[in-house]
C-alpha positions in Angstrom: 19.2 -8.4 -40.7 22.6 -7.7 -42.1 21.9 -3.9 -42.0 20.7 -4.2 -38.4 23.8 -6.1 -37.4 26.0 -3.4 -39.0 24.1 -0.7 -37.3 24.8 -2.2 -33.9 28.6 -1.7 -34.5 28.0 2.0 -33.7 27.2 1.3 -30.1 27.5 4.9 -28.8 24.9 6.2 -31.4 22.5 3.2 -30.8 22.6 3.7 -27.0 22.1 7.4 -27.2 19.1 7.0 -29.6 17.5 4.3 -27.4 18.0 6.1 -24.1 16.7 9.4 -25.5 13.7 7.8 -27.1 10.3 8.9 -25.9 9.2 5.4 -24.8 8.7 3.7 -21.4 11.6 2.1 -19.7 10.1 -1.4 -20.1 10.2 -0.9 -23.9 13.9 0.1 -23.7 14.7 -2.9 -21.6 13.0 -5.1 -24.2 15.0 -3.5 -27.0 18.3 -4.0 -25.2 17.3 -7.6 -24.5 16.9 -8.1 -28.3 20.2 -6.4 -29.0 22.1 -8.5 -26.5 20.8 -11.6 -28.2 21.8 -10.2 -31.6 25.3 -9.6 -30.3 25.9 -13.3 -30.7 26.3 -12.6 -34.4 29.6 -11.0 -33.6 31.1 -14.0 -31.8 33.0 -14.9 -34.9 35.0 -11.7 -34.3 36.0 -12.0 -30.6 37.5 -8.5 -30.4 34.3 -6.9 -31.8 32.1 -9.0 -29.5 34.1 -8.1 -26.4 33.8 -4.4 -27.4 30.1 -4.4 -28.0 28.5 -7.0 -25.8 29.5 -5.4 -22.4 28.1 -2.0 -23.5 24.7 -3.3 -24.5 24.6 -5.7 -21.5 25.3 -2.7 -19.2 22.3 -0.8 -20.6 20.1 -3.9 -20.2 21.1 -4.3 -16.6 20.5 -0.6 -15.9 16.9 -0.6 -17.2 16.2 -3.9 -15.5 17.4 -2.5 -12.2 15.3 0.7 -12.7 12.2 -1.4 -13.2 13.0 -3.8 -10.3 13.5 -0.8 -8.0 10.1 0.7 -9.0 8.4 -2.7 -8.4 10.1 -3.3 -5.0 9.4 0.2 -3.8 5.8 -0.1 -5.0 6.2 3.2 -6.8 4.1 4.2 -9.8 6.0 3.8 -13.0 6.5 7.0 -15.0 3.7 5.8 -17.4 1.3 5.0 -14.5 2.0 8.3 -12.8 1.3 10.2 -16.1 -1.9 8.4 -16.9 -3.3 7.9 -13.3 -6.9 8.8 -12.7 -9.0 8.2 -9.5 -11.2 5.2 -9.3 -14.2 7.4 -8.7 -13.6 9.1 -12.1 -13.4 5.7 -13.8 -16.7 4.6 -12.2 -18.5 7.6 -13.7 -18.0 5.9 -17.1 -20.6 3.3 -16.2 -23.4 6.0 -16.1 -21.8 7.9 -19.0 -22.0 4.8 -21.4 -25.5 3.9 -20.2 -26.7 7.5 -21.0 -25.1 7.2 -24.5 -26.8 3.9 -25.0 -30.2 5.3 -24.0 -29.8 8.1 -26.5 -28.4 6.0 -29.3 -28.9 2.2 -29.0 -26.1 1.0 -31.3 -24.2 -2.2 -31.0 -21.0 -0.3 -30.2 -22.6 1.8 -27.5 -24.1 -1.4 -25.9 -20.8 -3.1 -26.1 -19.0 -0.2 -24.4 -21.8 0.0 -21.7 -21.2 -3.7 -21.1 -17.5 -3.3 -20.8 -17.8 -0.5 -18.4 -20.2 -2.6 -16.2 -17.8 -5.6 -16.4 -14.8 -3.6 -15.3 -16.0 -0.7 -13.2 -19.3 -1.3 -11.6 -19.2 -3.7 -8.7 -17.0 -5.5 -6.1 -18.8 -8.7 -7.0 -16.9 -8.6 -10.3 -13.6 -6.8 -9.7 -11.7 -5.8 -12.9 -10.1 -8.7 -14.6 -7.5 -9.1 -17.4 -8.6 -9.2 -21.1 -9.9 -12.7 -20.3 -13.5 -12.1 -21.4 -12.5 -12.3 -25.0 -12.2 -16.1 -24.4 -15.5 -16.5 -22.7 -18.4 -18.6 -24.1 -22.0 -17.6 -23.5 -24.6 -20.2 -22.5 -28.3 -19.4 -22.3 -29.9 -19.8 -18.9 -32.4 -22.3 -20.3 -29.6 -24.7 -20.9 -27.9 -26.9 -18.3 -24.8 -25.5 -16.5 -21.8 -26.8 -18.5 -19.5 -26.8 -15.5 -17.6 -29.9 -16.5 -16.3 -28.3 -19.6 -12.8 -26.8 -19.5 -13.8 -23.4 -20.9 -14.4 -19.9 -19.5 -18.1 -19.1 -19.7 -21.0 -17.1 -18.6 -24.3 -18.8 -17.6 -27.3 -17.6 -15.7 -25.5 -14.8 -13.6 -22.4 -17.0 -13.2 -18.9 -16.4 -14.5 -16.9 -19.6 -14.4 -13.1 -19.3 -14.9 -10.9 -22.2 -16.0 -7.2 -21.5 -15.7 -5.7 -24.4 -17.6 -2.2 -23.2 -16.6 -2.7 -23.3 -12.8 -5.5 -25.9 -13.0 -7.6 -23.5 -10.9 -11.3 -23.4 -11.5 -13.6 -21.0 -9.7 -17.1 -19.4 -10.0 -18.4 -15.9 -9.4 -22.1 -15.8 -8.8 -23.5 -12.3 -9.5 -25.8 -10.9 -6.9 -28.0 -7.8 -6.6 -25.2 -5.2 -6.8 -24.2 -6.7 -10.2 -27.6 -6.8 -11.8 -26.7 -4.1 -14.3 -24.0 -6.5 -15.6 -26.5 -9.3 -15.9 -29.1 -7.2 -17.7 -26.6 -5.8 -20.2 -25.3 -9.3 -21.0 -28.8 -10.7 -21.6 -29.9 -7.6 -23.6 -26.7 -7.6 -25.7 -27.2 -11.3 -26.6 -30.9 -10.8 -27.3 -30.4 -7.9 -29.7 -27.0 -8.1 -31.2 -24.8 -11.1 -30.3 -26.3 -14.4 -31.6 -23.0 -16.3 -31.3 -21.7 -18.7 -28.7 -19.2 -16.1 -27.5 -19.7 -13.7 -24.6 -18.5 -10.8 -26.7 -17.8 -10.2 -30.4 -16.2 -7.4 -32.4 -18.9 -4.9 -33.1 -17.4 -4.2 -36.5 -16.6 -7.7 -37.8 -19.2 -9.8 -35.8 -16.4 -12.2 -35.1 -14.7 -13.4 -31.9 -11.9 -11.1 -30.6 -8.3 -11.7 -29.7 -7.2 -10.6 -26.2 -5.3 -7.7 -27.8 -8.3 -6.5 -29.8 -10.4 -6.7 -26.6 -7.8 -4.7 -24.8 -8.1 -2.0 -27.5 -11.8 -1.7 -26.8 -11.2 -1.4 -23.1 -8.9 1.6 -23.8 -11.6 3.1 -26.1 -14.2 2.6 -23.3 -12.0 4.4 -20.8 -10.7 7.1 -23.1 -13.1 9.7 -21.7 -11.3 9.4 -18.4 -7.8 9.4 -19.8 -5.4 7.8 -22.3 -3.8 4.4 -22.0 -6.2 3.0 -19.4 -6.1 -0.7 -20.2 -7.1 -3.6 -17.9 -3.7 -3.7 -16.1 -3.9 0.0 -15.3 -7.6 -0.4 -14.2 -6.6 -3.2 -11.9 -3.8 -1.2 -10.4 -6.0 1.8 -9.8 -8.7 -0.4 -8.3 -6.3 -2.0 -5.8 -4.4 1.2 -4.9 -7.2 3.8 -5.0 -10.1 1.8 -3.8 -9.3 -1.3 -1.8 -6.7 0.3 0.4 -9.1 2.9 1.7 -12.2 0.8 2.2 -11.5 -2.9 2.7 -10.3 -5.1 5.5 -7.4 -7.5 5.0 -9.8 -10.5 4.8 -11.9 -8.7 2.1 -8.8 -7.8 0.2 -7.8 -11.4 0.2 -11.2 -12.5 -1.1 -11.1 -9.9 -3.9 -7.5 -10.9 -4.8 -8.8 -14.5 -5.4 -11.6 -13.1 -7.6 -9.0 -11.1 -9.6 -7.1 -14.4 -10.1 -4.0 -13.6 -8.2 -2.7 -14.1 -4.7 -2.8 -11.5 -1.9 1.0 -11.2 -2.2 0.7 -10.4 -5.9 -1.9 -7.8 -5.0 0.4 -6.2 -2.6 3.6 -6.4 -4.7 2.4 -5.6 -8.2 -0.9 -3.8 -8.0 -0.7 -1.9 -4.7 1.2 1.3 -5.5 2.4 4.3 -3.5 1.2 7.6 -5.0 
């Protein structure tokens, strides 16, 4: 910590290194946020604090404004623009992973096929966050455990319990989502004998949301790099809903994606 504090004394060099770094603007904003907090260590030397704090705070404000402008203008961020792929290209991954599974029926291939079906195959189940890592799996020969405050899958139903917003809702899968249902049932019949909807194919243990996110990026890597759930949701709204869905349908799908219609417009709907 002492070495880090001493390094911050050379503000010109630190600012130049950070601003020239090949990382996204949001990462630079985060770093300057940390540095501004660390500047408190210089308060015992008022002259040094007055010299350093305004310089780092100015950079923090600059990157905060850049990100706010992008959000308000609904522009693609530089990272989004670089990694953007059409929704139709992403949907081809569903058939691609199913073909791989037919040729080589490994647990990893089945898991990837299941992920592609969950995120890319049907409007009945629009792409969600990394939330499925927390889902329980209940066999269809058991009663519906609706009163439990957990996320779970049961008999073609996904039930979401948002403990933060106190919102609870159900998605009942229909005919267009049968490939999702079949893959879930087959995956649990052959490989996953646990109470969790998904498990890590390598460790056979439940996954964290970050680990689940890593597998989503592996699943989409054939289409392009850095395509996580947030990017998939943005592409889905911008590249698919805008061209094909009415306002009422978009509102319905916003609810299924666990956000408001306003959030859909302000955060996910981008101008390319």
